[in-house]
N, C-alpha and C positions, 0 to 999 in steps of 0.2 A: 207567787208567794201568798201564803195566808197569814194574816195578822189578827190576833185576838187580844184585845185590850181588856184589862180589868183593874179594879182597885180604887175606882172613884168613890165619892161619898160626900158627906157633909162634915165640915170641920170649922171650928172657930178661928178667927183671925189669930195669927201667931202659931197655929198648930201645924202639923205635918201630915202628909199622905204619901204613899208610895204606889205608883202606878206600875203595872207590869204588862208587857206585850209578849205573847207567845208567838214565836216565829216558826213557820214550817214551809217547806217547798221553795227554799232559796234558789234563785237563778243567777246567772251572770249579770243581770241588770239590777240586782239588789245588793249594791255595794255599801250603801249607807242606810242606817236605820235612824228614823227621826221621830220626834214628838212635835205635833202641831196642836194648836188650840183655836177654838172659835167661840166667841162670846155672842150673845143674841144681838143681831143687827150689825155685827162686825164681820170683817173678812177673816178667813182662816190664816193664822200667823204661825211662823216657825218659832219653836221653843228651844229645842236642843237636838243635836244629831251626833252619831258616833259611826266612824268607819268600821264596818263589821270585822274585817281582817286585822287592821292595824290597831284599832281601839282609840284612834285619835278623836277627841271630842270638840264640840263647838256649841256655843250657847248664844241665845238672843241677849241683847244688852239688858233687858228688863229682868233677866234672871239674877244678875248681880250676886253670885255666890250663894243664892238660896236654893237652887235646883242642881241636882247632879244626875247625869245619865250614866247607866251601867249597862254593859252588855256581857252576857254569859254565853259563850259559844258552845259550851258543853250542855247547858240546859236549854239553849236556843231561846233565850229571853232577852228583852231590852227593857230595863226598868227606869223609871223617872222618880227619884226621891225629891220631894218638894217640902222644903222647910220654910218657916217664917211666912206662912201663907197670908195673903192679903185678900180683901174682898174683890179687888180687881183681877185676881187670878181665877175668879169664877168663870167657867167655860166648859164646853165639851172638849175633851182631850182625845186626840187621835194619834195612833202610831202609823207610820208610813215608811215606805222604802223608796229609795231613789238610786239612780246609777252613779251619781256624783254628789258633791256637796251642794246643798240647796239653801236658799234663803226665803223662797216663796213656794207656795203650793203648786206653782206651774211646773216645777221640776219633779214632782212626785210621780212614781211609777205605779205604786199600789197603796191603797188605804185600808186600814182596819176599821172596824166599827168604833164609834166614839164611846167614851166613858165620862159621865158627868162629874165635875168637881164643883162643889158649892162651898164658898167660904163666907161665913156669917160674921158680921161686925160686932 
């Protein structure tokens, strides 16, 4: 699978951004599409995931109804709508595929390149 992320940028606290991940070359191992993020000096952490065929969604606790993951199987995209952004959301965001539901980076099959999100206070 190939994953191409876009949509990052600089936004003020309280603002919104929408990230998009273009998906191509899906295999039988790519059942779940995820967004992870990694802040400087921190480990890469799970943000949100969606089961590609079923559309079932799952979020990290820190999302708290601020982020929504969308998958469009016709357009072959997985978007992450981020609202009420906080400075602590500043990180490089990665889209990633996994064969099953994951909570850590250890279960990821493929990574896309990251896109920088910076939230100013």
